[in-house]
DSSP file (Angstrom, degrees, kcal/mol; ACC not computed):
  #  RESIDUE AA STRUCTURE BP1 BP2  ACC     N-H-->O    O-->H-N    N-H-->O    O-->H-N    TCO  KAPPA ALPHA  PHI   PSI    X-CA   Y-CA   Z-CA
    1    1 A M              0   0    0      0, 0.0     2,-0.3     0, 0.0    58,-0.1   0.000 360.0 360.0 360.0 153.0   -6.4  -27.5   -4.0
    2    2 A T  E     -A   57   0A   0     55,-2.5    55,-2.4    82,-0.0     2,-0.4  -0.768 360.0-132.8-101.5 143.2   -3.2  -25.9   -2.8
    3    3 A T  E     -AB  56  83A   0     80,-0.7    80,-2.8    -2,-0.3     2,-0.4  -0.775  23.0-173.8 -99.7 137.4   -2.6  -24.5    0.6
    4    4 A Y  E     -AB  55  82A   0     51,-3.2    51,-2.5    -2,-0.4     2,-0.5  -0.968  16.1-146.9-131.5 145.4   -1.2  -21.0    1.2
    5    5 A I  E     -AB  54  81A   0     76,-2.9    76,-2.6    -2,-0.4     2,-0.6  -0.972  15.5-159.3-113.5 119.9   -0.1  -19.2    4.3
    6    6 A M  E     -AB  53  80A   0     47,-3.5    47,-2.3    -2,-0.5     2,-0.5  -0.884   5.7-164.6-105.5 123.0   -0.6  -15.5    4.3
    7    7 A L  E     -AB  52  79A   0     72,-3.6    72,-2.3    -2,-0.6     2,-0.4  -0.890  22.4-176.1 -98.5 131.4    1.4  -13.2    6.7
    8    8 A A  E     -AB  51  78A   0     43,-2.7    42,-2.0    -2,-0.5    43,-1.8  -0.972  22.1-168.7-137.3 149.6   -0.3   -9.8    6.9
    9    9 A N  E     - B   0  77A   0     68,-2.4    68,-2.4    -2,-0.4     2,-0.2  -0.980  30.9-116.1-125.6 141.6    0.3   -6.4    8.4
   10   10 A W  E     - B   0  76A   0     -2,-0.4    66,-0.3    66,-0.2     2,-0.1  -0.578  29.0-134.2 -68.0 140.0   -2.2   -3.6    8.6
   11   11 A T     >  -     0   0    0     64,-1.9     4,-2.9    -2,-0.2     5,-0.2  -0.325  34.8 -93.2 -76.2 173.9   -1.2   -0.5    6.7
   12   12 A D  H  > S+     0   0    0      1,-0.2     4,-2.1     2,-0.2     5,-0.1   0.915 131.5  49.0 -55.2 -41.6   -1.6    2.9    8.2
   13   13 A Q  H  > S+     0   0    0     61,-0.3     4,-1.1     1,-0.2    -1,-0.2   0.928 112.7  47.0 -64.1 -47.5   -4.9    3.1    6.5
   14   14 A G  H  4 S+     0   0    0     60,-0.5    -1,-0.2     1,-0.2    -2,-0.2   0.857 111.8  50.4 -63.8 -36.2   -5.9   -0.4    7.8
   15   15 A A  H >< S+     0   0    0     -4,-2.9     3,-1.3     1,-0.2    -1,-0.2   0.850 107.1  53.7 -72.7 -33.3   -4.8    0.4   11.3
   16   16 A R  H 3< S+     0   0    0     -4,-2.1    -1,-0.2     1,-0.3    -2,-0.2   0.767 117.3  37.8 -71.3 -20.5   -6.7    3.6   11.5
   17   17 A A  T >< S+     0   0    0     -4,-1.1     3,-2.2    -5,-0.1     4,-0.3  -0.122  76.8 133.3-114.5  32.9   -9.9    1.8   10.4
   18   18 A V  G X   +     0   0    0     -3,-1.3     3,-1.7     1,-0.3    -1,-0.1   0.784  62.8  67.9 -59.6 -24.9   -9.1   -1.4   12.5
   19   19 A N  G 3  S+     0   0    0      1,-0.3    -1,-0.3    -3,-0.2     4,-0.2   0.779 100.2  50.6 -65.7 -21.3  -12.7   -1.4   13.9
   20   20 A D  G <> S+     0   0    0     -3,-2.2     4,-2.0    -6,-0.2     3,-0.3   0.401  81.7  99.9 -92.5   1.3  -13.9   -2.3   10.4
   21   21 A S  H <> S+     0   0    0     -3,-1.7     4,-2.7    -4,-0.3     5,-0.2   0.890  75.7  55.8 -56.0 -44.2  -11.4   -5.1   10.0
   22   22 A P  H  > S+     0   0    0      0, 0.0     4,-2.3     0, 0.0    -1,-0.2   0.908 109.8  47.4 -59.3 -38.4  -13.9   -7.9   10.8
   23   23 A R  H  > S+     0   0    0     -3,-0.3     4,-2.1     2,-0.2    -2,-0.2   0.891 111.8  49.5 -68.4 -38.3  -16.1   -6.6    7.9
   24   24 A R  H  X S+     0   0    0     -4,-2.0     4,-2.5     2,-0.2    -1,-0.2   0.880 109.1  53.7 -66.1 -35.8  -13.1   -6.5    5.6
   25   25 A F  H  X S+     0   0    0     -4,-2.7     4,-2.5     2,-0.2    -2,-0.2   0.933 108.4  48.4 -62.9 -46.5  -12.2  -10.0    6.6
   26   26 A D  H  X S+     0   0    0     -4,-2.3     4,-2.3     2,-0.2    -2,-0.2   0.905 110.5  52.7 -60.2 -43.6  -15.7  -11.2    5.7
   27   27 A T  H  X S+     0   0    0     -4,-2.1     4,-2.6     2,-0.2    -1,-0.2   0.919 110.6  47.0 -55.1 -48.6  -15.4   -9.4    2.4
   28   28 A A  H  X S+     0   0    0     -4,-2.5     4,-2.4     1,-0.2     5,-0.2   0.909 109.3  53.2 -63.8 -44.6  -12.1  -11.2    1.7
   29   29 A R  H  X S+     0   0    0     -4,-2.5     4,-2.5     2,-0.2    -1,-0.2   0.928 111.2  46.9 -54.3 -48.6  -13.5  -14.6    2.7
   30   30 A K  H  X S+     0   0    0     -4,-2.3     4,-2.6     1,-0.2    -2,-0.2   0.907 110.1  53.5 -65.6 -43.1  -16.4  -14.1    0.2
   31   31 A L  H  X S+     0   0    0     -4,-2.6     4,-0.8     2,-0.2    -1,-0.2   0.917 111.9  44.4 -60.1 -42.5  -14.0  -12.9   -2.5
   32   32 A L  H ><>S+     0   0    0     -4,-2.4     5,-2.5     1,-0.2     3,-0.9   0.932 111.2  53.2 -65.0 -45.0  -11.8  -16.1   -2.1
   33   33 A E  H ><5S+     0   0    0     -4,-2.5     3,-1.7     1,-0.3    -2,-0.2   0.904 105.5  54.4 -60.6 -42.0  -14.9  -18.3   -2.0
   34   34 A D  H 3<5S+     0   0    0     -4,-2.6    -1,-0.3     1,-0.3    -2,-0.2   0.697 106.4  54.0 -64.0 -19.1  -16.1  -16.7   -5.3
   35   35 A M  T <<5S-     0   0    0     -3,-0.9    -1,-0.3    -4,-0.8    -2,-0.2   0.388 127.2-100.7 -92.4   2.0  -12.8  -17.7   -6.7
   36   36 A G  T < 5S+     0   0    0     -3,-1.7    -3,-0.2     1,-0.3     2,-0.1   0.606  87.4 109.5  90.0  13.9  -13.2  -21.2   -5.7
   37   37 A G      < -     0   0    0     -5,-2.5     2,-0.3    -6,-0.1    -1,-0.3  -0.383  48.6-151.5-106.4-173.2  -11.0  -21.1   -2.6
   38   38 A R  E     -C   56   0A   0     18,-2.0    18,-2.9    -2,-0.1     2,-0.3  -0.969  19.6-114.3-161.5 144.3  -11.7  -21.3    1.1
   39   39 A F  E     -C   55   0A   0     -2,-0.3    16,-0.3    16,-0.2     3,-0.1  -0.685  22.8-176.1 -78.9 136.8  -10.2  -20.0    4.3
   40   40 A Q  E     -     0   0A   0     14,-3.3     2,-0.3     1,-0.4    15,-0.2   0.760  66.7  -7.2 -96.4 -42.3   -8.9  -22.8    6.6
   41   41 A A  E     -C   54   0A   0     13,-2.2    13,-2.8     2,-0.0    -1,-0.4  -0.992  52.8-159.3-158.3 152.4   -7.8  -20.7    9.6
   42   42 A F  E     -C   53   0A   0     -2,-0.3     2,-0.4    11,-0.2    11,-0.2  -0.999  12.5-178.8-136.8 133.7   -7.4  -17.1   10.7
   43   43 A Y  E     -C   52   0A   0      9,-2.4     9,-2.6    -2,-0.4     2,-0.5  -1.000  22.2-147.4-134.4 131.3   -5.3  -15.8   13.6
   44   44 A M  E     -C   51   0A   0     -2,-0.4     7,-0.3     7,-0.2     2,-0.3  -0.878  36.8-167.4 -82.3 128.8   -4.7  -12.3   14.9
   45   45 A T        -     0   0    0      5,-2.3     2,-0.4    -2,-0.5    -2,-0.0  -0.784  24.4-136.3-122.7 161.8   -1.1  -12.4   16.1
   46   46 A M  S    S+     0   0    0     -2,-0.3     2,-0.4     2,-0.0     3,-0.1  -0.945  72.7  39.7-110.5 136.3    1.3  -10.4   18.3
   47   47 A G  S    S-     0   0    0     -2,-0.4    -2,-0.1     1,-0.1     0, 0.0  -0.970 117.4  -8.8 129.0-143.0    4.8  -10.0   17.0
   48   48 A E  S    S+     0   0    0     -2,-0.4     2,-0.3     2,-0.0    -1,-0.1   0.752 125.7  45.0 -66.0 -26.3    6.0   -9.3   13.5
   49   49 A Y        -     0   0    0      1,-0.1   -40,-0.2    -3,-0.1     3,-0.1  -0.911  62.5-150.8-122.4 148.1    2.7   -9.8   11.8
   50   50 A D  S    S+     0   0    0    -42,-2.0    -5,-2.3    -2,-0.3     2,-0.3   0.839  81.9  10.1 -85.0 -34.5   -0.7   -8.7   12.6
   51   51 A T  E     -AC   8  44A   0    -43,-1.8   -43,-2.7    -7,-0.3     2,-0.4  -0.983  56.0-158.5-142.4 150.7   -2.7  -11.6   11.1
   52   52 A I  E     -AC   7  43A   0     -9,-2.6    -9,-2.4    -2,-0.3     2,-0.4  -0.999  13.2-173.4-126.0 133.3   -2.0  -15.0    9.7
   53   53 A V  E     -AC   6  42A   0    -47,-2.3   -47,-3.5    -2,-0.4     2,-0.6  -0.986  11.5-159.7-127.4 135.3   -4.4  -16.7    7.4
   54   54 A I  E     +AC   5  41A   0    -13,-2.8   -14,-3.3    -2,-0.4   -13,-2.2  -0.959  29.3 161.6-111.7 126.6   -4.2  -20.3    6.0
   55   55 A Y  E     -AC   4  39A   0    -51,-2.5   -51,-3.2    -2,-0.6     2,-0.4  -0.909  33.2-130.7-139.5 167.6   -6.3  -20.7    2.9
   56   56 A E  E     +AC   3  38A   0    -18,-2.9   -18,-2.0    -2,-0.3   -53,-0.2  -0.929  22.0 178.3-115.5 142.6   -6.8  -23.0   -0.1
   57   57 A A  E     -A    2   0A   0    -55,-2.4   -55,-2.5    -2,-0.4   -20,-0.1  -0.977  39.2-117.0-139.9 156.9   -7.0  -21.9   -3.7
   58   58 A P  S    S-     0   0    0      0, 0.0     2,-0.3     0, 0.0    -1,-0.1   0.862  90.6 -15.9 -64.7 -33.5   -7.4  -24.0   -6.9
   59   59 A D  S  > S-     0   0    0    -57,-0.1     4,-2.1     1,-0.1     3,-0.3  -0.979  71.8 -90.1-162.3 175.0   -4.0  -22.7   -8.2
   60   60 A D  H  > S+     0   0    0     -2,-0.3     4,-2.6     1,-0.2     5,-0.2   0.844 118.5  57.0 -61.3 -37.1   -1.2  -20.3   -7.9
   61   61 A A  H  > S+     0   0    0      1,-0.2     4,-2.8     2,-0.2    -1,-0.2   0.909 109.4  46.6 -64.0 -40.4   -2.8  -17.8  -10.4
   62   62 A I  H  > S+     0   0    0     -3,-0.3     4,-2.8     2,-0.2    -1,-0.2   0.925 111.7  51.0 -68.1 -41.5   -6.0  -17.6   -8.3
   63   63 A A  H  X S+     0   0    0     -4,-2.1     4,-2.4     2,-0.2    -2,-0.2   0.902 112.4  48.1 -59.9 -40.6   -3.9  -17.2   -5.0
   64   64 A A  H  X S+     0   0    0     -4,-2.6     4,-2.7     2,-0.2    -2,-0.2   0.926 111.5  48.0 -69.7 -42.7   -1.9  -14.3   -6.8
   65   65 A R  H  X S+     0   0    0     -4,-2.8     4,-2.3     2,-0.2    -2,-0.2   0.915 112.3  50.5 -60.9 -41.5   -5.1  -12.6   -8.0
   66   66 A F  H  X S+     0   0    0     -4,-2.8     4,-2.0     2,-0.2    -2,-0.2   0.960 112.8  46.2 -57.7 -53.4   -6.6  -12.9   -4.4
   67   67 A T  H  X S+     0   0    0     -4,-2.4     4,-2.2     1,-0.2    -2,-0.2   0.876 112.6  49.4 -59.2 -43.7   -3.4  -11.4   -2.9
   68   68 A L  H  X S+     0   0    0     -4,-2.7     4,-2.4     2,-0.2    -1,-0.2   0.880 109.3  52.9 -64.4 -39.6   -3.3   -8.6   -5.4
   69   69 A M  H  X S+     0   0    0     -4,-2.3     4,-1.0     2,-0.2    -2,-0.2   0.848 109.4  48.8 -61.9 -40.6   -6.9   -7.8   -4.8
   70   70 A L  H >X>S+     0   0    0     -4,-2.0     3,-0.7    -5,-0.2     5,-0.6   0.948 112.8  47.0 -65.7 -48.7   -6.3   -7.5   -1.1
   71   71 A G  H ><5S+     0   0    0     -4,-2.2     3,-1.4     1,-0.2    -2,-0.2   0.864 104.1  61.6 -62.5 -37.7   -3.3   -5.3   -1.6
   72   72 A R  H 3<5S+     0   0    0     -4,-2.4    -1,-0.2     1,-0.3    -2,-0.2   0.820  95.1  62.6 -58.9 -32.8   -5.2   -3.0   -4.0
   73   73 A A  H <<5S-     0   0    0     -4,-1.0    -1,-0.3    -3,-0.7    -2,-0.2   0.716 102.8-136.1 -71.1 -20.3   -7.7   -2.2   -1.3
   74   74 A G  T <<5S+     0   0    0     -3,-1.4   -60,-0.5    -4,-0.5   -61,-0.3   0.535  75.1 103.2  88.3   6.4   -4.8   -0.6    0.7
   75   75 A N  S   <S+     0   0    0     -5,-0.6   -64,-1.9   -62,-0.2     2,-0.3   0.709  81.2  28.0-100.9 -19.4   -5.6   -2.0    4.2
   76   76 A V  E     -B   10   0A   0     -6,-0.4     2,-0.4   -66,-0.3    -2,-0.2  -0.961  57.1-147.4-138.6 157.4   -3.0   -4.8    4.4
   77   77 A R  E     -B    9   0A   0    -68,-2.4   -68,-2.4    -2,-0.3     2,-0.3  -0.967  33.6-163.2-114.6 135.7    0.5   -5.7    3.1
   78   78 A T  E     -B    8   0A   0     -2,-0.4     2,-0.4   -70,-0.2   -70,-0.2  -0.852  27.2-163.0-127.0 157.8    1.0   -9.4    2.7
   79   79 A K  E     -B    7   0A   0    -72,-2.3   -72,-3.6    -2,-0.3     2,-0.4  -0.986  22.4-158.6-131.4 131.3    3.6  -12.1    2.2
   80   80 A T  E     -B    6   0A   0     -2,-0.4     2,-0.4   -74,-0.2   -74,-0.2  -0.933   5.8-164.8-120.2 134.2    2.2  -15.4    0.9
   81   81 A L  E     -B    5   0A   0    -76,-2.6   -76,-2.9    -2,-0.4     2,-0.5  -0.948  19.6-132.2-117.5 133.5    3.9  -18.8    1.3
   82   82 A K  E     -B    4   0A   0     -2,-0.4     2,-0.4   -78,-0.2   -78,-0.2  -0.780  29.8-149.0 -79.4 127.7    2.9  -21.9   -0.8
   83   83 A A  E     -B    3   0A   0    -80,-2.8   -80,-0.7    -2,-0.5    -2,-0.0  -0.858   9.5-153.6-105.8 135.6    2.6  -24.7    1.7
   84   84 A F        -     0   0    0     -2,-0.4   -82,-0.0   -82,-0.1   -80,-0.0  -0.905  20.6-131.0-104.7 127.6    3.2  -28.4    1.0
   85   85 A P     >  -     0   0    0      0, 0.0     4,-2.4     0, 0.0     3,-0.4  -0.288  34.8 -93.7 -73.3 167.0    1.3  -31.0    3.2
   86   86 A E  H  > S+     0   0    0      1,-0.3     4,-2.7     2,-0.2     5,-0.2   0.841 123.0  52.4 -48.7 -47.6    3.2  -33.8    4.9
   87   87 A Q  H  > S+     0   0    0      1,-0.2     4,-2.2     2,-0.2    -1,-0.3   0.906 111.7  46.3 -61.6 -42.1    2.6  -36.4    2.1
   88   88 A A  H  > S+     0   0    0     -3,-0.4     4,-2.3     2,-0.2    -1,-0.2   0.878 110.9  53.8 -66.1 -38.7    4.0  -34.0   -0.5
   89   89 A Y  H  X S+     0   0    0     -4,-2.4     4,-2.6     2,-0.2    -2,-0.2   0.934 109.7  47.6 -57.3 -49.0    6.9  -33.1    1.7
   90   90 A R  H  X S+     0   0    0     -4,-2.7     4,-3.1     1,-0.2     5,-0.2   0.930 112.3  48.5 -64.8 -44.2    7.7  -36.8    2.1
   91   91 A E  H  X S+     0   0    0     -4,-2.2     4,-1.4     2,-0.2    -1,-0.2   0.894 112.6  48.8 -64.2 -36.7    7.5  -37.5   -1.7
   92   92 A I  H  < S+     0   0    0     -4,-2.3     3,-0.4     2,-0.2     4,-0.3   0.959 114.6  44.6 -69.0 -49.5    9.7  -34.5   -2.5
   93   93 A I  H >< S+     0   0    0     -4,-2.6     3,-1.8     1,-0.2     4,-0.3   0.921 113.2  50.9 -56.3 -49.6   12.3  -35.6    0.1
   94   94 A N  H >< S+     0   0    0     -4,-3.1     3,-1.0     1,-0.3    -1,-0.2   0.751 100.2  64.1 -65.4 -24.8   12.2  -39.2   -1.0
   95   95 A S  T 3< S+     0   0    0     -4,-1.4    -1,-0.3    -3,-0.4    -2,-0.2   0.574  89.9  69.3 -73.2  -9.3   12.7  -38.1   -4.6
   96   96 A L  T <         0   0    0     -3,-1.8    -1,-0.2    -4,-0.3    -2,-0.2   0.666 360.0 360.0 -78.3 -20.5   16.1  -36.8   -3.6
   97   97 A A    <         0   0    0     -3,-1.0    -1,-0.2    -4,-0.3    -2,-0.1   0.439 360.0 360.0 -70.3 360.0   17.5  -40.3   -3.1
């Protein structure tokens, strides 16, 4: 599985209904699990982003579909980063030699 880091901000709609955020988060978790992925970590943050989610998905297409489905609901805007674990990082760097 591939790891992704999602940086998210509540939209005006999402902020107005912030009390419902935990339920929306549970719905998102179930959606990703139904696609074959899983959440590894979730953080509410202070600063540029409201939340950070680290998750795994079987491939980029599923990660993209998951992100688009979240955006379509209108409660968050996201930026998603594909993450490379240490071993892959070392292999990539070593291949430069």
